[in-house]
C-alpha positions as CSV (number, residue, x, y, z in Angstrom):
1,M,-67.1,-123.8,141.8
2,T,-69.3,-126.8,142.8
3,A,-67.3,-129.9,143.7
4,Q,-67.7,-132.7,141.2
5,P,-69.1,-136.1,142.4
6,P,-66.4,-138.7,142.7
7,S,-67.7,-140.6,139.7
8,L,-67.3,-137.4,137.5
9,R,-63.9,-136.2,138.7
10,L,-61.0,-136.4,136.3
11,D,-58.2,-138.5,138.0
12,S,-54.6,-138.0,137.0
13,G,-54.5,-141.1,134.8
14,A,-57.5,-140.1,132.8
15,R,-56.2,-136.5,132.5
16,A,-52.9,-137.8,131.2
17,W,-54.5,-140.0,128.6
18,T,-56.8,-137.1,127.5
19,L,-53.9,-134.7,127.1
20,V,-51.8,-137.3,125.2
21,A,-54.7,-137.9,122.8
22,A,-55.3,-134.2,122.3
23,A,-51.5,-133.7,121.5
24,A,-51.7,-136.6,119.0
25,C,-54.6,-134.9,117.3
26,L,-52.9,-131.5,117.3
27,L,-49.6,-132.8,115.8
28,P,-50.6,-133.4,112.1
29,L,-52.1,-129.9,112.0
30,L,-49.1,-128.2,113.5
31,L,-46.8,-129.8,110.9
32,Q,-48.8,-127.9,108.2
33,L,-48.5,-124.5,109.8
34,P,-45.7,-122.0,109.7
35,A,-42.9,-123.1,112.0
36,M,-42.9,-120.1,114.3
37,L,-46.7,-120.4,114.8
38,A,-46.5,-124.2,115.2
39,W,-43.8,-124.0,117.9
40,G,-45.6,-121.2,119.7
41,A,-48.9,-123.2,119.8
42,A,-47.1,-126.3,121.0
43,G,-45.3,-124.4,123.7
44,V,-48.5,-122.7,124.9
45,A,-50.3,-126.1,124.9
46,T,-47.5,-127.6,127.1
47,V,-47.5,-124.8,129.6
48,V,-51.3,-124.6,129.8
49,A,-51.5,-128.4,130.4
50,M,-48.9,-128.1,133.3
51,L,-50.5,-125.1,134.9
52,S,-54.0,-126.5,134.8
53,W,-53.2,-130.0,136.0
54,Q,-54.6,-129.4,139.5
55,R,-57.3,-126.9,138.7
56,P,-58.5,-124.8,135.7
57,L,-56.8,-121.6,135.0
58,P,-58.6,-118.3,136.0
59,A,-60.9,-116.9,133.4
60,W,-58.9,-113.6,133.1
61,L,-55.8,-115.6,132.3
62,R,-57.5,-117.7,129.7
63,V,-58.9,-114.5,128.0
64,L,-55.4,-112.9,127.9
65,L,-53.9,-116.1,126.4
66,A,-56.6,-116.3,123.8
67,M,-56.1,-112.7,122.7
68,A,-52.4,-113.1,122.5
69,L,-52.7,-116.3,120.4
70,L,-55.2,-114.7,118.1
71,A,-52.9,-111.7,117.6
72,A,-50.0,-114.1,116.8
73,V,-52.1,-115.9,114.2
74,F,-53.1,-112.7,112.3
75,W,-49.5,-111.4,112.6
76,V,-48.1,-114.5,110.9
77,M,-50.9,-115.1,108.5
78,G,-51.8,-111.5,107.7
79,P,-55.3,-110.0,107.5
80,R,-56.4,-112.1,104.5
81,P,-58.5,-115.1,105.6
82,G,-57.9,-118.5,104.2
83,R,-57.7,-122.2,104.9
84,D,-54.5,-122.0,106.7
85,T,-55.7,-119.1,108.8
86,G,-58.8,-121.1,109.9
87,C,-56.6,-124.1,110.7
88,A,-54.2,-122.0,112.7
89,L,-57.1,-120.6,114.8
90,L,-58.3,-124.1,115.4
91,A,-54.8,-125.1,116.6
92,V,-54.4,-122.3,119.0
93,M,-57.9,-122.7,120.5
94,L,-57.2,-126.4,121.0
95,A,-53.9,-125.5,122.7
96,L,-55.9,-123.5,125.2
97,K,-58.7,-126.0,125.7
98,P,-57.0,-128.0,128.5
99,S,-57.0,-124.8,130.7
100,E,-60.7,-125.5,131.5
101,T,-60.7,-129.3,131.7
102,A,-61.7,-130.5,135.2
103,S,-64.3,-133.3,134.8
104,L,-64.9,-136.3,132.7
105,R,-67.4,-134.3,130.7
106,D,-64.8,-131.6,130.1
107,A,-62.3,-134.3,129.0
108,R,-64.8,-135.8,126.5
109,S,-65.5,-132.3,125.2
110,L,-61.7,-131.8,124.7
111,L,-61.4,-135.0,122.8
112,G,-64.3,-134.3,120.6
113,F,-62.9,-130.8,119.8
114,A,-59.4,-132.3,119.2
115,L,-60.6,-134.7,116.6
116,F,-61.3,-131.8,114.3
117,A,-57.6,-131.1,114.1
118,P,-56.4,-134.1,112.0
119,F,-59.3,-133.6,109.7
120,A,-58.5,-130.0,109.3
121,A,-54.9,-131.0,108.4
122,F,-56.2,-132.7,105.3
123,L,-57.4,-129.3,104.0
124,L,-53.7,-128.4,103.8
125,D,-52.0,-131.7,103.0
126,Q,-53.3,-135.1,101.9
127,G,-50.0,-137.0,102.0
128,P,-49.4,-140.3,103.6
129,L,-47.7,-138.7,106.7
130,S,-50.8,-136.7,107.4
131,M,-52.9,-139.8,107.0
132,G,-50.7,-141.9,109.2
133,L,-50.6,-139.3,112.0
134,G,-54.4,-138.8,111.6
135,L,-55.1,-142.5,112.1
136,L,-52.7,-142.6,115.1
137,A,-54.6,-139.6,116.6
138,V,-58.0,-141.2,116.2
139,L,-56.7,-144.5,117.7
140,T,-55.2,-142.6,120.7
141,A,-58.5,-140.6,121.1
142,L,-60.5,-143.9,121.2
143,L,-58.1,-145.3,123.8
144,A,-58.6,-142.1,125.9
145,L,-62.3,-142.4,125.6
146,Q,-62.1,-146.0,126.8
147,R,-60.1,-144.8,129.8
148,L,-62.7,-142.2,130.6
149,A,-65.5,-144.8,130.4
150,D,-63.6,-147.1,132.7
151,A,-63.0,-144.3,135.1
152,E,-66.7,-143.4,135.1
153,A,-67.6,-147.0,135.8
154,G,-65.1,-147.2,138.7
155,L,-63.2,-150.0,137.0
156,V,-59.8,-148.4,136.7
157,T,-57.8,-147.2,139.7
158,R,-54.4,-146.7,138.0
159,G,-53.4,-146.3,134.4
160,L,-54.9,-148.0,131.4
161,S,-54.0,-151.5,130.5
162,L,-53.0,-151.3,126.8
163,R,-53.1,-155.1,126.7
164,R,-56.8,-154.9,127.3
165,A,-57.7,-151.6,125.7
166,L,-55.9,-152.0,122.4
167,P,-57.8,-155.1,121.2
168,A,-61.1,-153.6,122.2
169,T,-60.3,-150.3,120.4
170,G,-58.9,-152.2,117.4
171,K,-62.2,-154.1,117.1
172,L,-64.2,-150.8,117.0
173,V,-61.9,-149.6,114.2
174,L,-62.3,-152.8,112.3
175,I,-66.1,-152.7,112.7
176,G,-66.2,-149.3,111.1
177,L,-63.6,-150.0,108.4
178,P,-65.9,-151.7,105.9
179,L,-68.3,-148.8,105.8
180,A,-65.4,-146.4,105.4
181,L,-64.0,-148.4,102.4
182,V,-67.5,-148.5,100.8
183,A,-67.8,-144.8,101.1
184,F,-64.3,-144.2,99.6
185,W,-64.8,-146.6,96.6
186,L,-68.5,-146.3,95.8
187,F,-69.9,-143.0,97.1
188,P,-70.5,-141.0,93.9
189,R,-67.8,-138.4,93.5
190,L,-68.5,-135.1,91.9
191,G,-66.3,-133.8,89.1
192,S,-66.1,-130.5,90.9
193,P,-67.1,-129.6,94.5
194,L,-70.5,-128.0,95.3
195,W,-68.7,-125.2,97.1
196,G,-65.4,-123.6,96.6
197,V,-62.6,-124.5,99.0
198,P,-61.2,-121.3,100.5
199,E,-57.8,-120.3,99.2
200,R,-54.8,-120.2,101.5
201,A,-53.7,-117.0,103.1
202,L,-50.0,-117.9,102.7
203,A,-49.1,-118.7,99.1
204,R,-47.4,-122.0,98.3
205,P,-44.1,-121.8,96.4
206,G,-44.5,-122.1,92.7
207,L,-44.5,-120.3,89.4
208,S,-46.5,-117.1,89.0
209,D,-47.3,-114.6,86.2
210,E,-44.7,-112.1,87.3
211,M,-40.9,-112.1,88.1
212,T,-39.3,-109.6,90.5
213,P,-35.6,-109.4,91.5
214,G,-34.8,-111.6,94.4
215,E,-38.3,-113.3,94.3
216,W,-37.0,-116.7,93.3
217,I,-34.4,-117.2,96.0
218,D,-36.7,-119.3,98.3
219,L,-38.0,-121.2,95.3
220,L,-34.5,-122.2,94.1
221,A,-33.7,-123.5,97.5
222,D,-36.8,-125.7,97.8
223,D,-36.1,-129.3,97.0
224,T,-39.7,-130.5,97.3
225,P,-41.3,-132.0,94.1
226,A,-43.2,-129.7,91.8
227,L,-44.3,-132.4,89.4
228,R,-43.6,-136.0,88.4
229,A,-43.6,-137.0,84.7
230,Q,-44.2,-140.5,83.3
231,F,-43.3,-140.9,79.6
232,F,-45.1,-143.4,77.3
233,G,-42.3,-144.2,74.9
234,P,-38.9,-142.5,74.7
235,A,-38.1,-139.6,77.0
236,P,-36.4,-136.4,75.7
237,P,-32.8,-135.8,76.5
238,P,-32.1,-133.5,79.4
239,E,-31.2,-130.6,77.2
240,Q,-34.8,-130.6,75.8
241,M,-36.6,-130.9,79.1
242,Y,-37.8,-127.3,79.3
243,W,-41.1,-127.3,81.1
244,R,-42.8,-124.2,79.8
245,G,-44.9,-122.1,82.2
246,P,-46.1,-118.4,82.1
247,V,-44.6,-116.2,79.4
248,L,-43.7,-112.6,80.5
249,W,-43.9,-109.7,78.1
250,D,-44.2,-106.5,80.1
251,F,-41.2,-104.9,81.8
252,D,-41.5,-101.7,83.9
253,G,-37.8,-101.4,84.7
254,R,-37.9,-103.8,87.6
255,R,-40.7,-106.4,87.3
256,W,-41.7,-108.7,84.5
257,T,-45.4,-109.5,84.2
258,R,-47.8,-111.3,81.9
259,P,-50.2,-109.0,80.0
260,M,-53.9,-109.5,80.6
261,G,-54.7,-109.5,76.9
262,F,-53.3,-113.0,76.4
263,R,-55.8,-114.7,78.7
264,G,-58.3,-116.5,76.5
265,R,-56.5,-115.7,73.3
266,P,-56.1,-118.8,71.1
267,A,-52.6,-120.1,70.4
268,E,-51.5,-120.0,66.8
269,P,-50.4,-123.3,65.2
270,F,-46.7,-124.1,64.9
271,V,-44.7,-126.4,62.7
272,A,-43.6,-129.3,64.8
273,G,-40.3,-131.0,64.5
274,P,-39.9,-134.8,64.0
275,A,-39.8,-135.7,67.8
276,R,-42.9,-136.4,69.8
277,W,-43.2,-136.7,73.5
278,D,-46.2,-138.5,75.0
279,Y,-46.3,-138.2,78.8
280,Q,-48.4,-137.6,81.9
281,I,-47.6,-135.2,84.6
282,E,-48.7,-135.3,88.3
283,F,-48.7,-131.6,89.4
284,E,-48.4,-130.8,93.1
285,P,-50.9,-128.3,94.5
286,T,-50.0,-124.7,94.2
287,D,-53.4,-122.9,94.6
288,R,-52.7,-121.2,91.3
289,R,-53.8,-122.0,87.8
290,Q,-50.5,-122.2,86.0
291,L,-49.5,-125.6,84.6
292,V,-46.3,-126.5,82.7
293,A,-45.7,-128.6,79.6
294,L,-42.7,-129.5,77.5
295,D,-41.9,-127.1,74.7
296,L,-44.3,-127.0,72.9
297,P,-47.7,-128.7,73.8
298,L,-49.6,-129.8,70.8
299,A,-53.0,-129.3,72.5
300,A,-54.5,-128.5,75.9
301,P,-55.9,-131.4,77.9
302,A,-59.4,-131.3,79.2
303,Q,-60.2,-128.7,81.9
304,A,-57.2,-126.6,80.7
305,R,-56.5,-124.0,78.0
306,L,-53.5,-122.8,75.9
307,D,-53.1,-119.1,75.7
308,G,-51.7,-117.2,72.8
309,D,-48.1,-117.7,73.8
310,Y,-48.6,-121.4,74.6
311,G,-48.8,-120.9,78.4
312,L,-50.9,-123.7,79.9
313,F,-53.5,-122.8,82.5
314,A,-56.1,-124.9,84.4
315,D,-59.7,-123.9,84.5
316,R,-59.7,-124.1,88.4
317,P,-57.0,-123.3,91.0
318,L,-54.7,-126.3,91.6
319,S,-55.6,-126.9,95.3
320,A,-55.0,-130.6,95.1
321,L,-52.8,-133.1,93.3
322,S,-53.8,-133.2,89.6
323,R,-53.0,-135.4,86.6
324,W,-52.6,-134.2,83.0
325,R,-52.0,-136.3,79.9
326,L,-50.1,-134.3,77.3
327,Q,-48.2,-134.5,74.0
328,S,-45.4,-132.1,73.0
329,A,-43.0,-131.6,70.1
330,P,-40.0,-129.2,69.7
331,P,-41.1,-126.5,67.2
332,A,-39.3,-126.4,63.8
333,R,-41.0,-123.0,63.1
334,Y,-43.0,-121.1,65.7
335,Q,-45.1,-118.1,64.5
336,P,-42.8,-116.9,61.6
337,Q,-45.2,-114.1,60.9
338,L,-45.4,-111.6,63.8
339,S,-48.3,-109.1,63.8
340,P,-47.4,-105.4,64.3
341,A,-49.2,-105.4,67.7
342,L,-47.2,-108.3,69.0
343,R,-44.0,-106.9,67.6
344,Q,-44.6,-103.7,69.4
345,L,-45.3,-105.5,72.6
346,A,-42.1,-107.6,72.3
347,L,-40.0,-104.5,71.7
348,R,-41.4,-102.3,74.4
349,L,-39.1,-100.9,77.1
350,P,-39.7,-98.3,79.8
351,S,-38.1,-95.0,79.1
352,G,-35.3,-93.7,81.3
353,Y,-33.8,-97.0,82.3
354,N,-30.5,-98.8,81.6
355,P,-28.8,-96.3,79.2
356,R,-25.5,-98.3,79.0
357,T,-27.4,-101.4,77.8
358,L,-29.3,-99.3,75.2
359,A,-26.0,-97.8,73.9
360,L,-24.4,-101.3,73.6
361,A,-27.3,-102.6,71.7
362,R,-27.2,-99.6,69.3
363,Q,-23.5,-100.2,68.8
364,W,-24.0,-103.9,67.9
365,R,-26.8,-103.0,65.5
366,A,-24.7,-100.5,63.7
367,Q,-21.9,-103.1,63.4
368,V,-23.8,-106.1,62.1
369,G,-26.7,-104.4,60.2
370,N,-29.8,-106.4,59.9
371,D,-28.3,-109.7,61.0
372,D,-30.4,-110.4,64.1
373,A,-28.8,-113.9,64.7
374,A,-25.4,-112.3,64.8
375,I,-26.5,-110.0,67.7
376,V,-27.8,-113.0,69.6
377,D,-24.5,-114.9,69.1
378,R,-22.5,-111.9,70.2
379,A,-24.6,-111.6,73.4
380,L,-24.1,-115.3,74.2
381,Q,-20.3,-115.0,73.5
382,M,-20.1,-112.1,76.0
383,I,-21.9,-114.1,78.6
384,R,-19.7,-117.1,78.2
385,A,-16.6,-115.1,78.4
386,D,-17.2,-112.7,81.3
387,F,-20.2,-114.0,83.5
388,G,-20.6,-116.4,86.3
389,Y,-23.5,-118.2,88.0
390,T,-24.4,-117.5,91.7
391,L,-27.4,-117.2,94.0
392,T,-25.7,-114.6,96.2
393,T,-26.5,-111.4,94.5
394,P,-27.5,-108.0,96.0
395,L,-30.9,-106.5,95.1
396,P,-30.5,-104.3,92.1
397,G,-31.0,-100.5,91.9
398,R,-32.9,-98.5,89.4
399,N,-30.8,-99.6,86.3
400,S,-30.8,-103.3,87.2
401,V,-29.7,-104.5,83.7
402,D,-26.8,-102.0,83.5
403,E,-25.7,-103.1,87.0
404,F,-25.8,-106.8,86.0
405,L,-24.2,-106.5,82.5
406,F,-21.4,-104.0,83.3
407,E,-20.7,-104.3,87.0
408,Q,-21.8,-107.5,88.8
409,K,-21.6,-110.0,85.9
410,Q,-22.9,-112.7,88.3
411,G,-26.4,-113.9,89.1
412,Y,-28.9,-116.6,88.3
413,C,-31.5,-117.3,85.7
414,E,-33.7,-114.4,86.7
415,H,-30.9,-112.0,86.0
416,F,-29.6,-113.7,82.9
417,S,-33.0,-114.0,81.2
418,S,-34.2,-110.5,82.1
419,S,-31.0,-108.7,81.0
420,F,-30.8,-110.8,77.8
421,V,-34.3,-109.9,76.8
422,V,-33.8,-106.2,77.5
423,L,-30.6,-106.2,75.5
424,M,-32.4,-107.9,72.6
425,R,-35.2,-105.4,72.7
426,A,-32.8,-102.5,72.8
427,A,-31.3,-104.0,69.6
428,R,-34.8,-104.0,68.0
429,I,-35.1,-107.8,68.2
430,P,-38.5,-109.0,69.6
431,A,-37.9,-111.0,72.7
432,R,-39.8,-112.2,75.8
433,V,-39.1,-114.1,79.1
434,V,-40.4,-117.6,79.6
435,T,-40.6,-119.1,83.0
436,G,-41.0,-122.7,84.0
437,Y,-38.8,-125.6,85.1
438,V,-35.8,-127.2,83.5
439,G,-34.4,-130.7,83.7
440,G,-35.3,-133.2,86.5
441,Y,-33.9,-136.6,87.5
442,R,-35.1,-140.1,86.8
443,N,-36.3,-142.2,89.7
444,P,-35.2,-145.8,89.0
445,F,-37.8,-147.4,91.1
446,G,-40.8,-146.2,89.1
447,D,-39.1,-145.2,85.9
448,Y,-40.5,-141.6,86.1
449,W,-38.9,-138.2,86.3
450,V,-39.1,-135.9,89.3
451,V,-38.9,-132.1,88.8
452,R,-38.4,-130.2,92.0
453,R,-39.2,-126.6,92.8
454,M,-35.5,-125.8,92.8
455,D,-35.5,-126.6,89.1
456,A,-37.5,-123.4,88.5
457,H,-35.9,-121.6,85.6
458,A,-36.3,-118.5,83.3
459,W,-35.0,-118.3,79.8
460,A,-35.5,-116.1,76.7
461,E,-37.3,-116.4,73.4
462,V,-36.2,-114.2,70.5
463,W,-38.1,-113.7,67.2
464,L,-35.9,-114.3,64.2
465,P,-37.0,-113.9,60.5
466,Q,-38.1,-117.1,58.8
467,R,-37.9,-119.1,62.0
468,G,-40.2,-117.2,64.4
469,W,-39.7,-117.6,68.1
470,V,-36.5,-119.4,69.1
471,R,-35.5,-120.5,72.6
472,V,-32.3,-119.0,73.9
473,D,-31.0,-119.8,77.3
474,P,-28.3,-117.4,78.4
475,T,-28.0,-119.2,81.8
476,A,-27.0,-122.4,80.0
477,A,-24.3,-120.5,78.2
478,V,-22.5,-119.7,81.4
479,A,-23.6,-122.6,83.7
480,P,-24.7,-125.6,81.7
481,E,-24.4,-127.8,84.7
482,R,-27.2,-125.8,86.3
483,I,-29.5,-126.8,83.4
484,Y,-28.4,-130.4,82.6
485,D,-27.6,-131.7,86.1
486,T,-28.9,-134.8,87.7
487,L,-29.3,-135.7,91.4
488,E,-25.9,-137.4,91.2
489,D,-24.4,-134.1,89.9
490,R,-25.9,-132.2,92.7
491,L,-24.4,-134.5,95.3
492,G,-21.0,-134.4,93.6
493,P,-18.4,-136.6,95.3
494,Q,-20.9,-137.6,97.9
495,A,-23.0,-139.5,95.3
496,D,-20.7,-142.6,95.4
497,A,-20.4,-142.4,99.2
498,L,-24.2,-142.3,99.8
499,P,-25.8,-144.8,97.5
500,A,-28.0,-146.1,100.2
501,L,-29.3,-142.6,101.0
502,T,-30.1,-141.8,97.4
503,R,-31.9,-145.2,97.0
504,F,-33.9,-144.5,100.2
505,V,-34.9,-141.0,98.9
506,D,-36.0,-142.5,95.6
507,F,-37.9,-145.3,97.3
508,G,-39.7,-142.8,99.5
509,D,-40.7,-140.7,96.5
510,W,-41.9,-143.8,94.7
511,L,-44.1,-144.7,97.7
512,R,-45.5,-141.2,97.7
513,R,-46.2,-141.5,94.0
514,G,-48.1,-144.8,94.7
515,W,-50.1,-143.0,97.4
516,N,-50.9,-140.3,94.9
517,D,-52.0,-142.8,92.4
518,L,-54.1,-145.1,94.6
519,V,-55.7,-142.5,96.9
520,L,-55.4,-138.9,95.8
521,G,-55.7,-139.7,92.2
522,F,-59.0,-141.7,92.6
523,N,-61.2,-139.1,91.1
524,S,-64.7,-139.3,89.6
525,Q,-63.5,-140.4,86.2
526,R,-61.5,-143.3,87.7
527,Q,-64.4,-144.2,89.9
528,K,-66.7,-144.6,86.9
529,M,-64.2,-146.8,85.1
530,M,-63.2,-149.0,88.1
531,L,-65.2,-152.0,86.8
532,S,-63.9,-151.8,83.3
533,S,-61.8,-155.0,83.8
534,F,-65.1,-156.8,84.5
535,G,-66.7,-155.7,81.2
536,V,-68.5,-152.6,82.6
537,D,-67.4,-149.7,80.4
538,E,-68.5,-146.9,82.6
539,L,-70.7,-146.5,85.7
540,D,-73.0,-143.5,85.9
541,E,-74.1,-141.8,89.1
542,G,-77.2,-144.0,89.3
543,D,-75.1,-147.2,89.2
544,L,-72.7,-145.9,91.8
545,G,-75.5,-144.8,94.0
546,L,-77.1,-148.2,93.8
547,L,-73.8,-150.0,94.5
548,F,-73.1,-147.7,97.4
549,A,-76.6,-148.3,98.9
550,V,-76.3,-152.1,98.7
551,F,-72.8,-152.4,100.2
552,A,-73.5,-149.7,102.8
553,I,-76.5,-151.6,104.0
554,L,-74.5,-154.8,104.2
555,A,-71.7,-152.9,106.1
556,L,-74.2,-151.3,108.5
557,A,-76.0,-154.6,109.1
558,G,-72.6,-156.2,110.0
559,M,-71.8,-153.3,112.3
560,A,-75.2,-153.6,114.0
561,W,-74.8,-157.3,114.6
562,L,-71.3,-157.0,116.0
563,L,-72.3,-154.0,118.2
564,A,-75.4,-155.9,119.5
565,R,-73.2,-158.9,120.3
566,G,-70.8,-156.6,122.2
567,E,-73.8,-155.0,124.0
568,R,-74.9,-158.4,125.2
569,Q,-71.5,-158.7,126.8
570,R,-71.2,-155.1,127.9
571,D,-70.2,-156.0,131.5
572,P,-66.3,-156.0,131.5
573,L,-66.4,-158.7,134.3
574,L,-68.5,-161.0,132.1
575,R,-66.3,-160.4,129.1
576,A,-63.2,-161.2,131.1
577,W,-64.9,-164.4,132.3
578,H,-65.8,-165.6,128.8
579,R,-62.3,-164.9,127.5
580,L,-61.0,-167.0,130.3
581,G,-63.3,-169.8,129.3
582,R,-62.1,-169.6,125.7
583,R,-58.5,-169.9,126.8
584,Y,-59.3,-173.2,128.5
585,A,-61.4,-174.4,125.6
586,Q,-58.3,-174.3,123.4
587,L,-56.9,-177.0,125.7
588,G,-60.1,-179.1,125.5
589,L,-61.2,-178.0,129.0
590,G,-63.9,-175.5,128.0
591,R,-67.1,-175.1,130.1
592,E,-70.2,-176.9,128.9
593,L,-73.3,-174.8,128.4
594,H,-75.1,-176.6,131.3
595,E,-72.2,-176.3,133.7
596,P,-72.2,-173.7,136.5
597,A,-69.0,-171.8,137.1
598,L,-68.1,-173.6,140.3
599,T,-68.8,-177.0,138.9
600,W,-66.7,-176.3,135.8
601,A,-63.8,-174.9,137.9
602,A,-63.9,-178.0,140.1
603,R,-63.7,-180.3,137.1
604,V,-60.7,-178.4,135.6
605,T,-59.0,-178.4,139.0
606,K,-59.4,-182.1,139.3
607,T,-57.8,-182.5,135.8
608,T,-54.9,-180.1,136.2
609,G,-54.4,-179.9,139.9
610,N,-54.4,-176.1,139.7
611,E,-56.6,-174.5,142.3
612,E,-56.2,-170.9,141.1
613,L,-59.2,-171.3,138.7
614,S,-61.4,-172.4,141.6
615,L,-60.5,-169.3,143.6
616,L,-61.2,-167.1,140.7
617,S,-64.6,-168.8,140.0
618,Q,-65.6,-168.3,143.6
619,R,-64.7,-164.6,143.5
620,F,-66.6,-164.3,140.1
621,S,-69.7,-166.0,141.5
622,K,-69.8,-163.8,144.6
623,A,-69.3,-160.7,142.4
624,R,-71.9,-161.8,139.8
625,Y,-74.6,-163.4,141.9
626,A,-74.1,-162.6,145.6
627,A,-73.8,-158.8,145.2
628,D,-70.4,-159.0,146.8
629,V,-68.7,-156.6,144.5
630,G,-65.5,-156.0,146.4
631,D,-62.6,-154.8,144.1
632,T,-64.2,-155.5,140.7
633,A,-61.4,-153.9,138.8
634,R,-58.8,-156.1,140.5
635,L,-60.9,-159.2,139.7
636,V,-61.2,-158.2,136.1
637,R,-57.4,-157.8,135.9
638,D,-56.8,-161.2,137.5
639,L,-59.2,-162.9,135.1
640,H,-57.3,-161.3,132.1
641,R,-53.9,-162.3,133.5
642,H,-54.8,-165.9,134.4
643,R,-53.5,-168.5,131.9
644,P,-54.1,-172.3,132.0
645,R,-51.3,-174.4,133.3
646,H,-50.3,-177.6,131.6
647,R,-49.8,-179.6,134.8
648,S,-51.4,-182.9,135.8
649,P,-52.4,-183.6,139.4
650,P,-50.0,-185.7,141.5
């Protein structure tokens, strides 16, 4: 390998700053990847940086590491491509990049490549933490680039003076900030993207259109928010906070699924009760189309649809935070006339499964006759008397309902709802499983309700004559605290001992909601209405384009003027000298325009009796005009460190 000229070699200080900046860029991306893959990439990056500190790694070793990391990515992510797979590939390639970094040019290439990482992290998460870490990464990269520039100019021999570099870098950020704000507020936003954002290879936790034994364990242990609800007017009591999601009809003996025939089928009107709930939900991204609404939504909002069983679905996958304004009302009567096709679908059971359950249902039917409500009550009484709630249940065998009803008698909502519906169908009562969320807790800071993923729930609906579909929650019969709990209930005795912690959690969630409202929720519709308070009802694309062009030109003109001003003082020695003059000017001892440096220094020395300025001015004049460069970097540091002294001559 050809030796690099001294001006292009990467000294230890510049290398350290480059690696720190690359690590800062990689961090927000690693936080969004699976833990095992993130720790692996971080470990490889650390080892590679240490081994390649003196010289680049051999090509054969780099190839082996690249192949191993690629295999790890596809082993964790699977063969299906997606956003997270692409981001993982970027992360592991960035972890290997320091292995071939030897010169200033290589360091600049590494920093340019690293800056893609915080932007890629926004494809996976747009929260304030990702934004804060991304801004920190960009600032660190700018500082590292400043260090590389100083090293190339021969102005830095050891380290990087943050006291000097931070103000300069901060000015660059402030120069570009107006244009960034103009682009955010005024650049015309599209209602939908021109191209589709690839889906994720790893599914996010959330509701789906099927329910399989053991599938919900991870979901019920996830305390991250699924949605936030703001009520306009009174909020329903906790026992009515059933957030309806997909409705499952088909059962194959193990798995419940939603039939394809209900997609696009219009929902039949229902007779609403006297209560009305007017609210807005902020739905966290799931990459699915399923939405939820309080039982039952009166109408579908824009860009969503209600299916035949009042399941609510968005027109596009929910890959970002979304807001939905809804109205709901508890039904007084819901589909009191059931068509033969729906009745058959709501009674269908696979043959050859759960014989003990079928026998019990036939026995009850023979005892009560045609009284369907009596069978429902008898099943709930049995559950209250003999069953318990627990998340630690073994996976069921072939006859899962028999095992639950007659042997285990313990489980969670998935077991209770599935077994109850099978028992009802065996007794010739139409029934189905409804999935969604239940409950939530009120955040006192913003007066809104937070529903977490651990609030996922499944209940039953049975069809009764004259009433239609009626909600029956067998889990609430055995564990009402699981349904009607609050955050304080979950903490138990610790709630009184940790008031500060709960307030801190609530305050943090309130800040996150504010971020969602001000940044993530600023969509095309809100952009068009942002001048409504000034009497402008709605801005069209032409108005926004004109406003953006005007303010962008002003911002660019300001940037050009400031950059040109900085170009006139590009020499760091001259900049340091002018800053020194401004410090003396604050004391009334500034240099006049006609005054040479030595004359000004002599005047100040005569006034203050401090000869240090005279020595600095002599060194500055020699370096500036006599081609006596000497140690320019040391002179620049001395000019930055010098401060006027308030001392009169003797």
